[in-house]
Structure formats: structure tokens, C-alpha cells
ZABAVEX-373330 format. One record per atom (N, C-alpha, C): x, y, z; residue in one letter. Coordinates in steps of 0.05 Angstrom, whole numbers, plus 32768, in hexadecimal, padded with zeros to 4 digits. Each point is the difference from the previous one (the first is absolute). Layout:
XYZA...
// end
This chain:
83447DE17CA2X7FE880008010X8003800B801CX80167FFC800DX8002800C801BX7FFE801E8000X8007800D7FE9X7FFD801E8000X7FE380088000X7FEF7FF17FF3X7FE380077FFFX7FF47FFE801CX80077FEB800EX7FF67FFE801BX800880178012X801980097FFCX800A80168010X7FF1801A7FFAX7FF780037FE6X7FF280187FF9X7FE37FFF800AX7FF37FEA8001X7FE47FFE8008X7FFD8003801FX80137FF8800FX7FFD8002801DX7FFD801D8009X801080137FF7X7FFC801B800AX7FE4800B7FF9X7FF67FF97FE8X7FE580097FF9X7FEB7FF38012X80037FE78005X7FED7FF28012X8002800C801CX801780058009X8003800C801BX7FF4801C8001X8003800E7FE9X7FF5801B7FFFX7FE27FFF8002X7FF37FEE7FF2X7FE37FFD8001X7FF77FF8801CX800F7FEE800CX7FF87FF7801BX800180188014X801580107FFEX800380178011X7FEB80157FF9X7FF980037FE7X7FEC80147FF8X7FE47FF7800BX7FFA7FE67FFFX7FE77FF6800BX7FFF8004801EX80167FFB800DX80018003801DX7FFC801E8007X800D80127FF2X7FFD801C8005X7FE380097FFCX7FF47FF67FEAX7FE480077FFAX7FEE7FF68017X80057FE88009X7FF07FF58016X80028010801AX801980098006X800480108017X7FF2801B7FFEX8001800C7FE8X7FF3801A7FFCX7FE17FFD8002X7FF57FEA7FF6X7FE37FFB8003X7FF87FFD801DX800F7FF1800FX7FFA7FFC801CX8003801B800FX8014800F7FF9X8004801B800CX7FE880127FFBX7FF780007FE6X7FE980117FF9X7FE77FF8800EX7FFB7FE68003X7FE97FF6800EX80028008801EX80177FFF800BX80038008801CX7FFA801E8004X800980107FEDX7FFB801D8002X7FE280057FFDX7FF37FF27FEEX7FE380037FFCX7FF07FF98019X80087FEA800DX7FF37FF78018X800580158017X8018800A8002X800680148014X7FF080197FFCX7FFD80097FE7X7FF080187FFAX7FE27FFB8007X7FF77FE87FFAX7FE47FFA8006X7FFB8000801EX80127FF5800FX7FFC7FFF801DX8004801C800CX8012800F7FF6X8006801A800BX7FEA80147FFAX7FF27FFD7FEAX7FEB80127FF8X7FE67FFD800FX7FFE7FEA800FX7FE77FFB800EX8000800B801CX8015800B8009X8001800B801BX7FF2801B8000X7FF380078017X7FF2801A8001X801580178001X7FF880177FF6X801380178001X80058009801CX8017800A8005X8007800A801AX7FF4801B8005X7FFC80078019X7FF6801B8007X7FE280008004X7FF480188003X7FE480048005X7FF280067FE5X7FE97FF57FFCX7FF180057FE8X7FE4800B8009X7FF980177FF6X7FE7800D8007X7FED80007FE8X7FE87FF88005X7FEC7FFF7FEAX7FE88010800AX7FF680137FEFX7FE980118007X7FEA7FFA7FECX7FE87FF8800BX7FE97FFA7FEFX7FE8800F800CX7FEE80087FEFX7FE7800C8008X7FEA7FEB7FFCX7FF17FFA8015X7FEB7FED7FFFX7FE5800D7FFEX7FF07FF77FEDX7FE5800B7FFCX7FEE7FF38015X7FED800F800BX7FED7FF48013X7FED7FEC7FF3X7FF97FEC800FX7FED7FEC7FF5X7FE4800B8001X7FEF7FF87FEEX7FE4800A8001X7FF17FF58018X7FEF8011800BX7FF17FF88018X7FE77FF07FF7X7FF97FED8011X7FE87FF07FFAX7FE780108009X7FE97FFA7FF4X7FE7800F8006X7FF27FF78019X800C7FF08011X7FF37FF58018X800280148017X7FEC80008011X800080118018X80027FED8018X801280078012X80047FF08018X7FFA80118018X7FEF7FF68013X7FF8800E8018X800E7FF28017X800E80108010X800D7FF68018X7FF3800D8018X7FF77FEF8014X7FF3800A8018X80137FFA8017X80068015800FX80127FFD8017X7FF080078019X80017FEF8014X7FF380058019X801580068015X7FFB80148010X801380088015X7FF87FF6801BX80127FFD8012X7FFA7FF6801BX7FFD80168013X
// end
């Protein structure tokens, strides 16, 4: 029986280390994802030029009279 215990321990240790390595990789991947998300939200460097043509608004049909008196 002591030989069976000796054989099971290395397998158990292997599983423990495999689970630890998987946990570390998952935490690492989450860290990279968070870093990418935060880095992607910053505005681009440099000058950005945007050119748009605005159409004139339609004029209303009202007539306005302005009277100016001089001194």
C-alpha cells in the first residue's frame, strides 16, 4: 500500500499546479482585457480636422420693421 500512496501524490500535485497555472492565466487575461479597455478610451493624439457643409435654415414668412431715430 505505501507504493500506491507514493504514486497518487505526484498526480495530485500535478493537478494542483495545473489549477494554479490556469488560475494565474485567467487573472492575467482579465488584466490584459481591462488594460485594453482603459487604453482604448483615450482620445487620439494630434489634431483632428472635420469639414462639414451646413444647409441654410428656411426663413420664416414674418416681416419685421425696425425704426431708428437719430439725434
